[in-house]
N, C-alpha and C positions, 0 to 999 in steps of 0.2 A: 471536472475532467474525468472522463472514463475512457480507458483504452484496454485493448487485449492483444495478446500474441498467441498464435497457435503453434504447437510443436508436434512432431510426428507422433501419431497415436501408438500406444503400447510401449513407449520408451520412458514414461514418467512413473517412477515408483516413489515411495515415501521419502527415501533418502535424496533422490534427485529433485523432488518437489522442494525440499528444504534449500537445496543449492540454487534453484531458480528463484525462490523468494529472497535468498541472500543476495543474489545478483541484481534483482530488481531494486532492493533496498540500496545497495551500494551504488548502483547507477543513478538513482534519484538524488542521492547525496552528492555524488561527483558532478552531476550535470549542473547543479546550482552552486557548487563549491560550498555546500552547507555543512551543518553540524547536526548529528542525530541527537535529539533531545529526549526521546522516549521510544521504546519498542516493546510490543507485547505480542506473544504468540497467541493467535486466536483460531477459532474453528467456527464455521457456519455450516449448518447441516453436516455433511461428512467431509467438507473441504477444508484443508489446512490453510492458514493465512497468517498475516502479520498486520498489526496496526502500528503506524509510524507517526512520529511528530518530528519535523525537520525544520531548522531555522536557516534562513538564507545567510550568505556570508556576512552581510552587514547587519543582520538581525532585524531588518525591517519587515520581512515577510516570513510567514510560517506555512508549511505544508502539513496537512493531516492527511494520511493515506491509509487505505486498507488494500491489501494485496491478497489474492487468493489463487491457488492452483486448483482449477476445476478440470479434473482429468488431465488432458494435454493442453489446456488453455490457461495462460497467466492473465488474470483480470486485475487491473489497477484502477482504483477509484480514489481520486484526490480532490482536496479542496485547498486552494491557495488563497491566503488572505493576509492583509496587513496585520502585523503582530499586535498593533495597538487596538485593533477592533475585532480580534479573533473571538468568535462566540462559540465556545465548545458545545453548548446545549443545542444550538441550531445544527451544527455539524453532526453531532451524535444522532439527531433525528433524521438527517439526510442519510447517514450510514445505515441506520436501523431500517430505513425504508427499502434497502437493497434486498432483493430476493434472488438467490442463485438457483438456476434451473438445471 
């Protein structure tokens, strides 16, 4: 799953980028009534981001996500998989293939 949202140019600074990333994290958790299992602040190139691991309400599904603020664009890259068959190595390779332009 890949999605993005554009915001007005020139209105995103480092502090507001953190707020947008917080909001995206909180929204993802709230949308599935899930539980945050892990969160790591990351950076790719010069872009701040977060890596998340979220469990569904019943624990049967897991979301691994990377979120980035690319200037005024919030990019969300997610993998949703059954918890029993979650393959972190494959997901890591998928995430590492992402190039931010």
